[in-house]
N, CA, C and O atoms as a Tripos MOL2 file, in Angstrom:
@<TRIPOS>MOLECULE
protein
  316   315    79     0     0
PROTEIN
NO_CHARGES

@<TRIPOS>ATOM
      1 N          51.7800  104.4130  129.8760 N.3       1 MET1
      2 CA         50.9350  103.6790  128.6790 C.3       1 MET1
      3 C          50.0210  104.7540  128.4480 C.2       1 MET1
      4 O          49.9020  105.0990  129.6240 O.2       1 MET1
      5 N          49.0520  105.7940  127.6130 N.am      2 ILE2
      6 CA         47.7900  106.2890  127.5590 C.3       2 ILE2
      7 C          46.4470  105.4150  127.1820 C.2       2 ILE2
      8 O          46.1720  105.1480  126.0130 O.2       2 ILE2
      9 N          45.7400  105.0510  128.1590 N.am      3 ILE3
     10 CA         44.6660  104.4050  127.6670 C.3       3 ILE3
     11 C          42.9840  105.6020  127.2930 C.2       3 ILE3
     12 O          42.2940  106.2780  128.0570 O.2       3 ILE3
     13 N          42.9260  105.4090  126.1230 N.am      4 CYS4
     14 CA         41.5090  105.9750  125.6210 C.3       4 CYS4
     15 C          40.2220  106.0050  126.4590 C.2       4 CYS4
     16 O          39.7030  104.9270  126.7480 O.2       4 CYS4
     17 N          39.6750  107.1400  126.8660 N.am      5 ALA5
     18 CA         38.4830  106.3820  127.8550 C.3       5 ALA5
     19 C          37.4420  105.4590  127.1240 C.2       5 ALA5
     20 O          36.7730  104.6560  127.7740 O.2       5 ALA5
     21 N          37.3170  105.5850  125.7760 N.am      6 THR6
     22 CA         36.3400  105.0720  124.9330 C.3       6 THR6
     23 C          36.6240  103.6000  124.9550 C.2       6 THR6
     24 O          35.7540  102.7290  124.9540 O.2       6 THR6
     25 N          38.3470  103.3340  124.9830 N.am      7 MET7
     26 CA         38.6660  101.7500  124.5610 C.3       7 MET7
     27 C          38.0170  100.9840  125.8820 C.2       7 MET7
     28 O          37.8570  101.3330  127.0510 O.2       7 MET7
     29 N          37.6640   99.5520  125.0050 N.am      8 GLU8
     30 CA         37.3030   98.4000  125.8080 C.3       8 GLU8
     31 C          38.2130   98.0450  126.8000 C.2       8 GLU8
     32 O          39.3890   97.7700  126.5610 O.2       8 GLU8
     33 N          37.6220   98.0420  128.0930 N.am      9 LYS9
     34 CA         38.8730   97.1960  129.3320 C.3       9 LYS9
     35 C          38.4680   95.9330  129.7210 C.2       9 LYS9
     36 O          37.4330   95.4740  129.2380 O.2       9 LYS9
     37 N          39.0440   95.3710  130.4280 N.am     10 ILE10
     38 CA         38.3760   93.6190  130.6440 C.3      10 ILE10
     39 C          39.5060   94.1460  132.3920 C.2      10 ILE10
     40 O          40.6910   94.4480  132.5340 O.2      10 ILE10
     41 N          38.5580   94.0390  133.1870 N.am     11 ASP11
     42 CA         39.6420   93.6840  134.2080 C.3      11 ASP11
     43 C          39.6070   91.9340  134.7060 C.2      11 ASP11
     44 O          38.6770   91.5800  135.4310 O.2      11 ASP11
     45 N          40.4760   91.0870  134.3480 N.am     12 ALA12
     46 CA         40.3770   89.6050  135.0420 C.3      12 ALA12
     47 C          41.3090   89.3660  135.8540 C.2      12 ALA12
     48 O          41.9000   88.2890  135.9370 O.2      12 ALA12
     49 N          41.5810   90.6580  136.7300 N.am     13 ILE13
     50 CA         42.2840   89.9670  138.0000 C.3      13 ILE13
     51 C          41.5800   88.9500  139.0520 C.2      13 ILE13
     52 O          40.5260   89.2810  139.5940 O.2      13 ILE13
     53 N          41.9810   88.1400  139.2270 N.am     14 GLY14
     54 CA         41.9860   87.1300  140.4300 C.3      14 GLY14
     55 C          41.2120   86.2020  139.4350 C.2      14 GLY14
     56 O          40.3270   85.4970  139.9180 O.2      14 GLY14
     57 N          41.4700   86.1320  138.0400 N.am     15 LEU15
     58 CA         40.3130   85.2990  137.3240 C.3      15 LEU15
     59 C          41.8740   84.2330  136.7230 C.2      15 LEU15
     60 O          42.8790   84.5530  136.0890 O.2      15 LEU15
     61 N          41.4850   83.1560  137.2020 N.am     16 LEU16
     62 CA         42.4460   81.5570  136.7580 C.3      16 LEU16
     63 C          42.0790   81.6080  135.0890 C.2      16 LEU16
     64 O          41.1710   82.0370  134.3770 O.2      16 LEU16
     65 N          43.8020   80.6550  134.8790 N.am     17 CYS17
     66 CA         43.3900   80.5090  133.2020 C.3      17 CYS17
     67 C          42.0740   79.1310  133.5340 C.2      17 CYS17
     68 O          41.7340   78.5370  134.5570 O.2      17 CYS17
     69 N          41.5690   79.0570  131.8650 N.am     18 PRO18
     70 CA         41.3540   80.1500  130.6590 C.3      18 PRO18
     71 C          40.1560   81.3230  131.0700 C.2      18 PRO18
     72 O          39.0960   81.4730  130.4640 O.2      18 PRO18
     73 N          40.4410   81.8090  131.8090 N.am     19 LEU19
     74 CA         39.3930   82.8170  132.1790 C.3      19 LEU19
     75 C          39.5660   83.9470  131.2130 C.2      19 LEU19
     76 O          38.7250   84.2710  130.3750 O.2      19 LEU19
     77 N          40.8440   84.5770  131.4180 N.am     20 PRO20
     78 CA         41.4060   86.1370  130.7570 C.3      20 PRO20
     79 C          40.7540   85.9690  129.7200 C.2      20 PRO20
     80 O          39.7860   86.5860  129.2760 O.2      20 PRO20
     81 N          41.7800   84.3880  129.0240 N.am     21 VAL21
     82 CA         41.7270   84.9770  127.4410 C.3      21 VAL21
     83 C          40.2050   84.9170  127.2810 C.2      21 VAL21
     84 O          39.6740   85.9680  126.9220 O.2      21 VAL21
     85 N          39.2250   83.5870  127.5440 N.am     22 LEU22
     86 CA         37.8880   83.6660  127.2160 C.3      22 LEU22
     87 C          37.6340   85.1040  127.2240 C.2      22 LEU22
     88 O          37.5490   85.7220  126.1630 O.2      22 LEU22
     89 N          37.5160   85.6340  128.2840 N.am     23 LYS23
     90 CA         36.7720   87.3490  128.5430 C.3      23 LYS23
     91 C          37.1480   88.0140  127.3560 C.2      23 LYS23
     92 O          36.4820   88.7680  126.6460 O.2      23 LYS23
     93 N          39.1520   87.3430  127.1660 N.am     24 LEU24
     94 CA         39.2140   88.9280  125.7560 C.3      24 LEU24
     95 C          38.6120   88.6970  124.3740 C.2      24 LEU24
     96 O          38.2570   89.4640  123.4790 O.2      24 LEU24
     97 N          38.6260   86.8600  124.5660 N.am     25 ARG25
     98 CA         37.9610   86.2440  122.6060 C.3      25 ARG25
     99 C          36.5160   87.1160  122.8740 C.2      25 ARG25
    100 O          36.1880   88.0060  122.0900 O.2      25 ARG25
    101 N          35.8360   86.8270  123.8530 N.am     26 LYS26
    102 CA         34.4130   86.9040  123.7260 C.3      26 LYS26
    103 C          33.8910   88.7420  123.8690 C.2      26 LYS26
    104 O          32.7620   89.1940  123.6780 O.2      26 LYS26
    105 N          35.2470   89.5540  124.2900 N.am     27 ARG27
    106 CA         34.4360   90.7640  124.3890 C.3      27 ARG27
    107 C          35.2350   90.9660  122.8820 C.2      27 ARG27
    108 O          34.4020   91.4770  122.1340 O.2      27 ARG27
    109 N          36.5140   90.7650  122.1590 N.am     28 LEU28
    110 CA         36.7970   90.8400  120.9230 C.3      28 LEU28
    111 C          36.2850   90.5250  120.1140 C.2      28 LEU28
    112 O          36.9460   90.6660  119.0850 O.2      28 LEU28
    113 N          35.0990   90.0120  119.9340 N.am     29 LYS29
    114 CA         34.3960   89.1680  118.8420 C.3      29 LYS29
    115 C          32.9740   90.3250  118.3700 C.2      29 LYS29
    116 O          32.5050   90.0410  117.2680 O.2      29 LYS29
    117 N          32.7150   90.7860  118.6410 N.am     30 PRO30
    118 CA         31.9070   92.0000  118.2810 C.3      30 PRO30
    119 C          32.0460   93.1040  117.5370 C.2      30 PRO30
    120 O          31.2610   93.5570  116.7040 O.2      30 PRO30
    121 N          33.7020   93.7560  118.0850 N.am     31 LEU31
    122 CA         33.9800   94.9170  118.1630 C.3      31 LEU31
    123 C          34.6730   94.7120  116.4600 C.2      31 LEU31
    124 O          35.2020   93.7180  115.9630 O.2      31 LEU31
    125 N          34.4080   96.0940  115.8600 N.am     32 PRO32
    126 CA         34.9440   96.5420  114.2900 C.3      32 PRO32
    127 C          36.8150   95.8080  114.4680 C.2      32 PRO32
    128 O          37.5010   95.7000  115.4840 O.2      32 PRO32
    129 N          37.1170   95.4500  113.0850 N.am     33 ALA33
    130 CA         38.4620   95.6020  113.2220 C.3      33 ALA33
    131 C          39.0310   96.7370  113.3870 C.2      33 ALA33
    132 O          38.5830   97.8230  113.0200 O.2      33 ALA33
    133 N          40.5450   96.4320  114.2220 N.am     34 GLY34
    134 CA         41.3380   97.7290  114.2360 C.3      34 GLY34
    135 C          41.2440   98.3060  115.6060 C.2      34 GLY34
    136 O          42.1260   99.1360  115.8250 O.2      34 GLY34
    137 N          40.4430   98.1020  116.5560 N.am     35 SER35
    138 CA         39.6060   98.0280  117.5930 C.3      35 SER35
    139 C          40.3310   97.7780  118.9150 C.2      35 SER35
    140 O          40.6420   96.6370  119.2560 O.2      35 SER35
    141 N          40.5620   98.7160  119.5580 N.am     36 GLU36
    142 CA         41.9790   98.2730  120.6850 C.3      36 GLU36
    143 C          41.1100   97.7080  121.6630 C.2      36 GLU36
    144 O          39.8940   97.8880  121.7400 O.2      36 GLU36
    145 N          41.9670   96.8760  122.5490 N.am     37 ILE37
    146 CA         41.0770   96.2090  124.0820 C.3      37 ILE37
    147 C          42.5430   96.3730  124.6470 C.2      37 ILE37
    148 O          43.6730   96.5670  124.1990 O.2      37 ILE37
    149 N          41.6950   96.1230  126.3220 N.am     38 VAL38
    150 CA         43.2370   96.3390  127.4280 C.3      38 VAL38
    151 C          42.6200   95.3810  128.3990 C.2      38 VAL38
    152 O          41.4570   95.4490  128.7970 O.2      38 VAL38
    153 N          43.4190   94.5680  128.7090 N.am     39 LEU39
    154 CA         43.1900   93.2640  129.6990 C.3      39 LEU39
    155 C          44.4250   93.5220  130.7610 C.2      39 LEU39
    156 O          45.6240   93.7920  130.6810 O.2      39 LEU39
    157 N          43.3530   93.2600  131.9100 N.am     40 CYS40
    158 CA         44.1110   93.7440  132.9220 C.3      40 CYS40
    159 C          44.0430   91.8040  133.4300 C.2      40 CYS40
    160 O          43.2050   90.9320  133.2030 O.2      40 CYS40
    161 N          45.0990   91.8010  134.0260 N.am     41 ALA41
    162 CA         45.0950   89.8090  134.5260 C.3      41 ALA41
    163 C          46.2800   90.0060  135.2760 C.2      41 ALA41
    164 O          47.2680   90.7120  135.0770 O.2      41 ALA41
    165 N          45.8670   88.9900  136.4550 N.am     42 ASP42
    166 CA         47.3870   88.9190  137.7400 C.3      42 ASP42
    167 C          47.6440   87.1170  137.4560 C.2      42 ASP42
    168 O          48.5830   86.5860  138.0480 O.2      42 ASP42
    169 N          46.9230   86.4360  136.7090 N.am     43 ASP43
    170 CA         47.2130   84.7130  136.6200 C.3      43 ASP43
    171 C          48.5320   85.1010  135.6020 C.2      43 ASP43
    172 O          48.6550   85.7290  134.5510 O.2      43 ASP43
    173 N          49.6130   84.2270  136.6950 N.am     44 PRO44
    174 CA         50.2120   84.2270  135.9630 C.3      44 PRO44
    175 C          50.6880   83.4260  134.6560 C.2      44 PRO44
    176 O          51.8560   83.4590  134.2680 O.2      44 PRO44
    177 N          49.6330   82.6760  133.9890 N.am     45 ALA45
    178 CA         50.0080   81.8270  132.9210 C.3      45 ALA45
    179 C          49.0580   82.6240  131.9550 C.2      45 ALA45
    180 O          48.4960   81.8040  131.2290 O.2      45 ALA45
    181 N          48.7150   83.7380  131.7070 N.am     46 ALA46
    182 CA         48.1020   84.6940  131.2980 C.3      46 ALA46
    183 C          49.4300   85.4830  130.1330 C.2      46 ALA46
    184 O          49.5380   85.9680  129.0070 O.2      46 ALA46
    185 N          50.2110   85.1770  131.3330 N.am     47 VAL47
    186 CA         51.8850   85.7570  130.3890 C.3      47 VAL47
    187 C          52.1030   85.0050  129.0310 C.2      47 VAL47
    188 O          52.4130   85.5630  127.9790 O.2      47 VAL47
    189 N          51.8660   83.4580  129.2250 N.am     48 ILE48
    190 CA         51.9400   82.8020  128.1860 C.3      48 ILE48
    191 C          51.1070   82.7650  127.3440 C.2      48 ILE48
    192 O          51.4890   82.9140  126.1830 O.2      48 ILE48
    193 N          49.4130   82.5160  127.6600 N.am     49 ASP49
    194 CA         47.7390   82.4220  127.1630 C.3      49 ASP49
    195 C          47.7670   83.8120  126.1980 C.2      49 ASP49
    196 O          47.3860   83.7410  125.0300 O.2      49 ASP49
    197 N          48.1850   84.9090  126.7020 N.am     50 VAL50
    198 CA         47.5500   86.0560  126.0370 C.3      50 VAL50
    199 C          48.4240   86.0190  124.9450 C.2      50 VAL50
    200 O          47.6710   85.4460  124.1570 O.2      50 VAL50
    201 N          49.4350   86.2010  124.3260 N.am     51 PRO51
    202 CA         50.6270   86.1800  123.3960 C.3      51 PRO51
    203 C          50.0250   84.9520  122.3960 C.2      51 PRO51
    204 O          49.4700   85.2540  121.3400 O.2      51 PRO51
    205 N          50.1290   84.0050  122.6790 N.am     52 HIS52
    206 CA         49.5540   82.7420  121.8870 C.3      52 HIS52
    207 C          48.1690   83.0100  121.5630 C.2      52 HIS52
    208 O          47.9280   82.5950  120.4290 O.2      52 HIS52
    209 N          47.1930   83.5290  122.1060 N.am     53 PHE53
    210 CA         45.7270   83.7160  121.9210 C.3      53 PHE53
    211 C          45.8140   84.7110  120.4350 C.2      53 PHE53
    212 O          45.3360   84.3670  119.3550 O.2      53 PHE53
    213 N          46.4860   85.9020  120.6820 N.am     54 CYS54
    214 CA         47.0200   86.7180  119.8090 C.3      54 CYS54
    215 C          47.5210   86.2580  118.2570 C.2      54 CYS54
    216 O          47.1350   86.4340  117.1010 O.2      54 CYS54
    217 N          48.3580   85.7270  118.7880 N.am     55 THR55
    218 CA         49.0900   85.0870  117.5960 C.3      55 THR55
    219 C          48.3350   83.9980  116.9880 C.2      55 THR55
    220 O          48.5700   84.0660  115.7810 O.2      55 THR55
    221 N          47.5240   83.0040  117.2310 N.am     56 GLU56
    222 CA         46.4090   81.7280  116.7620 C.3      56 GLU56
    223 C          45.2840   82.6940  116.4010 C.2      56 GLU56
    224 O          44.8100   82.4040  115.3030 O.2      56 GLU56
    225 N          44.8220   83.5410  116.8600 N.am     57 ALA57
    226 CA         43.9480   84.7280  116.3690 C.3      57 ALA57
    227 C          44.0690   85.4610  115.2800 C.2      57 ALA57
    228 O          43.1040   85.8970  114.6530 O.2      57 ALA57
    229 N          45.2750   85.6480  114.9770 N.am     58 GLY58
    230 CA         45.8900   87.3160  113.9890 C.3      58 GLY58
    231 C          45.6280   88.6450  114.8140 C.2      58 GLY58
    232 O          45.6050   89.7390  114.2500 O.2      58 GLY58
    233 N          45.4280   88.4950  116.2010 N.am     59 HIS59
    234 CA         45.0940   90.0500  116.7370 C.3      59 HIS59
    235 C          46.9330   90.7110  117.1770 C.2      59 HIS59
    236 O          48.0320   90.1600  117.2320 O.2      59 HIS59
    237 N          46.5750   91.7380  117.3450 N.am     60 THR60
    238 CA         48.3980   92.3750  117.3080 C.3      60 THR60
    239 C          48.2350   92.2990  118.3680 C.2      60 THR60
    240 O          47.0770   92.5180  118.7220 O.2      60 THR60
    241 N          49.4010   91.9100  119.6200 N.am     61 LEU61
    242 CA         49.2880   92.6500  120.8600 C.3      61 LEU61
    243 C          50.5820   93.9140  121.0580 C.2      61 LEU61
    244 O          51.8120   93.8510  121.0710 O.2      61 LEU61
    245 N          49.6130   95.0130  121.1940 N.am     62 LEU62
    246 CA         50.5690   95.7380  121.0610 C.3      62 LEU62
    247 C          51.5780   96.1310  122.3480 C.2      62 LEU62
    248 O          52.7200   96.5830  122.2620 O.2      62 LEU62
    249 N          50.8600   95.8400  123.4970 N.am     63 SER63
    250 CA         52.0980   95.7360  124.8720 C.3      63 SER63
    251 C          52.2540   95.1440  125.6490 C.2      63 SER63
    252 O          51.2420   94.4460  125.5830 O.2      63 SER63
    253 N          52.9270   94.7080  126.6790 N.am     64 VAL64
    254 CA         52.7820   94.1800  128.0640 C.3      64 VAL64
    255 C          53.6840   94.6990  129.1120 C.2      64 VAL64
    256 O          54.8860   94.4520  129.2160 O.2      64 VAL64
    257 N          52.7460   95.6700  130.1050 N.am     65 THR65
    258 CA         53.2940   95.9220  131.0840 C.3      65 THR65
    259 C          52.9410   95.6780  132.3630 C.2      65 THR65
    260 O          51.8690   95.0970  132.5350 O.2      65 THR65
    261 N          53.7440   96.0570  133.5320 N.am     66 GLU66
    262 CA         53.5280   95.4730  134.8770 C.3      66 GLU66
    263 C          52.9930   96.5660  135.5570 C.2      66 GLU66
    264 O          53.4520   97.7070  135.5200 O.2      66 GLU66
    265 N          51.9540   96.1730  136.2150 N.am     67 ALA67
    266 CA         51.8690   97.4820  137.0520 C.3      67 ALA67
    267 C          50.7130   97.0280  138.3270 C.2      67 ALA67
    268 O          49.6790   96.3950  138.1150 O.2      67 ALA67
    269 N          51.0970   97.4350  139.4290 N.am     68 ASP68
    270 CA         50.5880   96.8050  140.8110 C.3      68 ASP68
    271 C          49.7600   95.7040  141.1270 C.2      68 ASP68
    272 O          48.6090   95.5750  141.5420 O.2      68 ASP68
    273 N          51.0280   94.6690  140.6890 N.am     69 GLY69
    274 CA         50.9780   93.4560  140.8910 C.3      69 GLY69
    275 C          49.5630   92.6250  139.6220 C.2      69 GLY69
    276 O          48.7460   91.7250  139.8170 O.2      69 GLY69
    277 N          49.7280   93.0900  138.9580 N.am     70 HIS70
    278 CA         48.9020   92.7710  137.7710 C.3      70 HIS70
    279 C          49.7290   92.9690  136.5950 C.2      70 HIS70
    280 O          50.8250   93.5000  136.7790 O.2      70 HIS70
    281 N          49.2930   92.5350  135.0700 N.am     71 THR71
    282 CA         49.6710   92.6300  134.0800 C.3      71 THR71
    283 C          48.8570   93.1560  133.1890 C.2      71 THR71
    284 O          47.6770   92.8150  133.1020 O.2      71 THR71
    285 N          49.4020   94.0270  132.4490 N.am     72 ILE72
    286 CA         48.5990   95.2290  131.3470 C.3      72 ILE72
    287 C          48.6280   94.7230  129.7430 C.2      72 ILE72
    288 O          49.6090   95.0780  129.0910 O.2      72 ILE72
    289 N          47.5820   93.8980  129.0650 N.am     73 TYR73
    290 CA         47.7040   93.0690  127.5200 C.3      73 TYR73
    291 C          47.2770   94.8920  126.9130 C.2      73 TYR73
    292 O          46.5070   95.5320  127.6290 O.2      73 TYR73
    293 N          47.5530   95.2270  126.2690 N.am     74 ARG74
    294 CA         46.8750   96.1440  124.6710 C.3      74 ARG74
    295 C          47.0970   95.5580  123.4250 C.2      74 ARG74
    296 O          48.0940   95.5870  122.7030 O.2      74 ARG74
    297 N          45.5840   94.8080  123.2330 N.am     75 VAL75
    298 CA         45.2920   94.3360  122.0420 C.3      75 VAL75
    299 C          44.7350   94.7240  120.6480 C.2      75 VAL75
    300 O          43.5810   95.1530  120.6730 O.2      75 VAL75
    301 N          45.4000   94.6480  119.3180 N.am     76 ARG76
    302 CA         44.2250   95.3560  119.0200 C.3      76 ARG76
    303 C          43.3150   94.2630  117.5590 C.2      76 ARG76
    304 O          44.0110   93.6470  116.7520 O.2      76 ARG76
    305 N          42.4060   94.2410  117.5180 N.am     77 LYS77
    306 CA         41.6840   93.1180  116.7370 C.3      77 LYS77
    307 C          42.2960   93.1350  115.4610 C.2      77 LYS77
    308 O          42.9400   94.0780  114.9990 O.2      77 LYS77
    309 N          42.0130   91.7970  114.7830 N.am     78 SER78
    310 CA         42.5800   91.8810  112.8920 C.3      78 SER78
    311 C          41.3550   91.9750  112.2700 C.2      78 SER78
    312 O          40.1520   91.8730  112.5130 O.2      78 SER78
    313 N          42.2950   92.2620  111.1720 N.am     79 ASP79
    314 CA         40.6150   92.6870  110.0850 C.3      79 ASP79
    315 C          39.8760   91.4390  109.6840 C.2      79 ASP79
    316 O          38.8410   91.5210  109.0240 O.2      79 ASP79
@<TRIPOS>BOND
     1     1     2 1
     2     2     3 1
     3     3     4 2
     4     3     5 am
     5     5     6 1
     6     6     7 1
     7     7     8 2
     8     7     9 am
     9     9    10 1
    10    10    11 1
    11    11    12 2
    12    11    13 am
    13    13    14 1
    14    14    15 1
    15    15    16 2
    16    15    17 am
    17    17    18 1
    18    18    19 1
    19    19    20 2
    20    19    21 am
    21    21    22 1
    22    22    23 1
    23    23    24 2
    24    23    25 am
    25    25    26 1
    26    26    27 1
    27    27    28 2
    28    27    29 am
    29    29    30 1
    30    30    31 1
    31    31    32 2
    32    31    33 am
    33    33    34 1
    34    34    35 1
    35    35    36 2
    36    35    37 am
    37    37    38 1
    38    38    39 1
    39    39    40 2
    40    39    41 am
    41    41    42 1
    42    42    43 1
    43    43    44 2
    44    43    45 am
    45    45    46 1
    46    46    47 1
    47    47    48 2
    48    47    49 am
    49    49    50 1
    50    50    51 1
    51    51    52 2
    52    51    53 am
    53    53    54 1
    54    54    55 1
    55    55    56 2
    56    55    57 am
    57    57    58 1
    58    58    59 1
    59    59    60 2
    60    59    61 am
    61    61    62 1
    62    62    63 1
    63    63    64 2
    64    63    65 am
    65    65    66 1
    66    66    67 1
    67    67    68 2
    68    67    69 am
    69    69    70 1
    70    70    71 1
    71    71    72 2
    72    71    73 am
    73    73    74 1
    74    74    75 1
    75    75    76 2
    76    75    77 am
    77    77    78 1
    78    78    79 1
    79    79    80 2
    80    79    81 am
    81    81    82 1
    82    82    83 1
    83    83    84 2
    84    83    85 am
    85    85    86 1
    86    86    87 1
    87    87    88 2
    88    87    89 am
    89    89    90 1
    90    90    91 1
    91    91    92 2
    92    91    93 am
    93    93    94 1
    94    94    95 1
    95    95    96 2
    96    95    97 am
    97    97    98 1
    98    98    99 1
    99    99   100 2
   100    99   101 am
   101   101   102 1
   102   102   103 1
   103   103   104 2
   104   103   105 am
   105   105   106 1
   106   106   107 1
   107   107   108 2
   108   107   109 am
   109   109   110 1
   110   110   111 1
   111   111   112 2
   112   111   113 am
   113   113   114 1
   114   114   115 1
   115   115   116 2
   116   115   117 am
   117   117   118 1
   118   118   119 1
   119   119   120 2
   120   119   121 am
   121   121   122 1
   122   122   123 1
   123   123   124 2
   124   123   125 am
   125   125   126 1
   126   126   127 1
   127   127   128 2
   128   127   129 am
   129   129   130 1
   130   130   131 1
   131   131   132 2
   132   131   133 am
   133   133   134 1
   134   134   135 1
   135   135   136 2
   136   135   137 am
   137   137   138 1
   138   138   139 1
   139   139   140 2
   140   139   141 am
   141   141   142 1
   142   142   143 1
   143   143   144 2
   144   143   145 am
   145   145   146 1
   146   146   147 1
   147   147   148 2
   148   147   149 am
   149   149   150 1
   150   150   151 1
   151   151   152 2
   152   151   153 am
   153   153   154 1
   154   154   155 1
   155   155   156 2
   156   155   157 am
   157   157   158 1
   158   158   159 1
   159   159   160 2
   160   159   161 am
   161   161   162 1
   162   162   163 1
   163   163   164 2
   164   163   165 am
   165   165   166 1
   166   166   167 1
   167   167   168 2
   168   167   169 am
   169   169   170 1
   170   170   171 1
   171   171   172 2
   172   171   173 am
   173   173   174 1
   174   174   175 1
   175   175   176 2
   176   175   177 am
   177   177   178 1
   178   178   179 1
   179   179   180 2
   180   179   181 am
   181   181   182 1
   182   182   183 1
   183   183   184 2
   184   183   185 am
   185   185   186 1
   186   186   187 1
   187   187   188 2
   188   187   189 am
   189   189   190 1
   190   190   191 1
   191   191   192 2
   192   191   193 am
   193   193   194 1
   194   194   195 1
   195   195   196 2
   196   195   197 am
   197   197   198 1
   198   198   199 1
   199   199   200 2
   200   199   201 am
   201   201   202 1
   202   202   203 1
   203   203   204 2
   204   203   205 am
   205   205   206 1
   206   206   207 1
   207   207   208 2
   208   207   209 am
   209   209   210 1
   210   210   211 1
   211   211   212 2
   212   211   213 am
   213   213   214 1
   214   214   215 1
   215   215   216 2
   216   215   217 am
   217   217   218 1
   218   218   219 1
   219   219   220 2
   220   219   221 am
   221   221   222 1
   222   222   223 1
   223   223   224 2
   224   223   225 am
   225   225   226 1
   226   226   227 1
   227   227   228 2
   228   227   229 am
   229   229   230 1
   230   230   231 1
   231   231   232 2
   232   231   233 am
   233   233   234 1
   234   234   235 1
   235   235   236 2
   236   235   237 am
   237   237   238 1
   238   238   239 1
   239   239   240 2
   240   239   241 am
   241   241   242 1
   242   242   243 1
   243   243   244 2
   244   243   245 am
   245   245   246 1
   246   246   247 1
   247   247   248 2
   248   247   249 am
   249   249   250 1
   250   250   251 1
   251   251   252 2
   252   251   253 am
   253   253   254 1
   254   254   255 1
   255   255   256 2
   256   255   257 am
   257   257   258 1
   258   258   259 1
   259   259   260 2
   260   259   261 am
   261   261   262 1
   262   262   263 1
   263   263   264 2
   264   263   265 am
   265   265   266 1
   266   266   267 1
   267   267   268 2
   268   267   269 am
   269   269   270 1
   270   270   271 1
   271   271   272 2
   272   271   273 am
   273   273   274 1
   274   274   275 1
   275   275   276 2
   276   275   277 am
   277   277   278 1
   278   278   279 1
   279   279   280 2
   280   279   281 am
   281   281   282 1
   282   282   283 1
   283   283   284 2
   284   283   285 am
   285   285   286 1
   286   286   287 1
   287   287   288 2
   288   287   289 am
   289   289   290 1
   290   290   291 1
   291   291   292 2
   292   291   293 am
   293   293   294 1
   294   294   295 1
   295   295   296 2
   296   295   297 am
   297   297   298 1
   298   298   299 1
   299   299   300 2
   300   299   301 am
   301   301   302 1
   302   302   303 1
   303   303   304 2
   304   303   305 am
   305   305   306 1
   306   306   307 1
   307   307   308 2
   308   307   309 am
   309   309   310 1
   310   310   311 1
   311   311   312 2
   312   311   313 am
   313   313   314 1
   314   314   315 1
   315   315   316 2
@<TRIPOS>SUBSTRUCTURE
     1 MET1         2 RESIDUE 1 A MET
     2 ILE2         6 RESIDUE 1 A ILE
     3 ILE3        10 RESIDUE 1 A ILE
     4 CYS4        14 RESIDUE 1 A CYS
     5 ALA5        18 RESIDUE 1 A ALA
     6 THR6        22 RESIDUE 1 A THR
     7 MET7        26 RESIDUE 1 A MET
     8 GLU8        30 RESIDUE 1 A GLU
     9 LYS9        34 RESIDUE 1 A LYS
    10 ILE10       38 RESIDUE 1 A ILE
    11 ASP11       42 RESIDUE 1 A ASP
    12 ALA12       46 RESIDUE 1 A ALA
    13 ILE13       50 RESIDUE 1 A ILE
    14 GLY14       54 RESIDUE 1 A GLY
    15 LEU15       58 RESIDUE 1 A LEU
    16 LEU16       62 RESIDUE 1 A LEU
    17 CYS17       66 RESIDUE 1 A CYS
    18 PRO18       70 RESIDUE 1 A PRO
    19 LEU19       74 RESIDUE 1 A LEU
    20 PRO20       78 RESIDUE 1 A PRO
    21 VAL21       82 RESIDUE 1 A VAL
    22 LEU22       86 RESIDUE 1 A LEU
    23 LYS23       90 RESIDUE 1 A LYS
    24 LEU24       94 RESIDUE 1 A LEU
    25 ARG25       98 RESIDUE 1 A ARG
    26 LYS26      102 RESIDUE 1 A LYS
    27 ARG27      106 RESIDUE 1 A ARG
    28 LEU28      110 RESIDUE 1 A LEU
    29 LYS29      114 RESIDUE 1 A LYS
    30 PRO30      118 RESIDUE 1 A PRO
    31 LEU31      122 RESIDUE 1 A LEU
    32 PRO32      126 RESIDUE 1 A PRO
    33 ALA33      130 RESIDUE 1 A ALA
    34 GLY34      134 RESIDUE 1 A GLY
    35 SER35      138 RESIDUE 1 A SER
    36 GLU36      142 RESIDUE 1 A GLU
    37 ILE37      146 RESIDUE 1 A ILE
    38 VAL38      150 RESIDUE 1 A VAL
    39 LEU39      154 RESIDUE 1 A LEU
    40 CYS40      158 RESIDUE 1 A CYS
    41 ALA41      162 RESIDUE 1 A ALA
    42 ASP42      166 RESIDUE 1 A ASP
    43 ASP43      170 RESIDUE 1 A ASP
    44 PRO44      174 RESIDUE 1 A PRO
    45 ALA45      178 RESIDUE 1 A ALA
    46 ALA46      182 RESIDUE 1 A ALA
    47 VAL47      186 RESIDUE 1 A VAL
    48 ILE48      190 RESIDUE 1 A ILE
    49 ASP49      194 RESIDUE 1 A ASP
    50 VAL50      198 RESIDUE 1 A VAL
    51 PRO51      202 RESIDUE 1 A PRO
    52 HIS52      206 RESIDUE 1 A HIS
    53 PHE53      210 RESIDUE 1 A PHE
    54 CYS54      214 RESIDUE 1 A CYS
    55 THR55      218 RESIDUE 1 A THR
    56 GLU56      222 RESIDUE 1 A GLU
    57 ALA57      226 RESIDUE 1 A ALA
    58 GLY58      230 RESIDUE 1 A GLY
    59 HIS59      234 RESIDUE 1 A HIS
    60 THR60      238 RESIDUE 1 A THR
    61 LEU61      242 RESIDUE 1 A LEU
    62 LEU62      246 RESIDUE 1 A LEU
    63 SER63      250 RESIDUE 1 A SER
    64 VAL64      254 RESIDUE 1 A VAL
    65 THR65      258 RESIDUE 1 A THR
    66 GLU66      262 RESIDUE 1 A GLU
    67 ALA67      266 RESIDUE 1 A ALA
    68 ASP68      270 RESIDUE 1 A ASP
    69 GLY69      274 RESIDUE 1 A GLY
    70 HIS70      278 RESIDUE 1 A HIS
    71 THR71      282 RESIDUE 1 A THR
    72 ILE72      286 RESIDUE 1 A ILE
    73 TYR73      290 RESIDUE 1 A TYR
    74 ARG74      294 RESIDUE 1 A ARG
    75 VAL75      298 RESIDUE 1 A VAL
    76 ARG76      302 RESIDUE 1 A ARG
    77 LYS77      306 RESIDUE 1 A LYS
    78 SER78      310 RESIDUE 1 A SER
    79 ASP79      314 RESIDUE 1 A ASP
């Protein structure tokens, strides 16, 4: 996966539910529609919580990848 240097990134490694999703929601709020953000989390609940949040909020979950003991979620903000 290629991550643009200007892309927003959230390091939620070590944080437990619901903190990864809360951080994602907070960082997405001020961004313009179409912006992409990457969330790194190792909370096992995030595998369920992040896709659910994206569906409920209308955002697009572009990819989910595993890397070095954590999961990387790439999300595009809805219009």
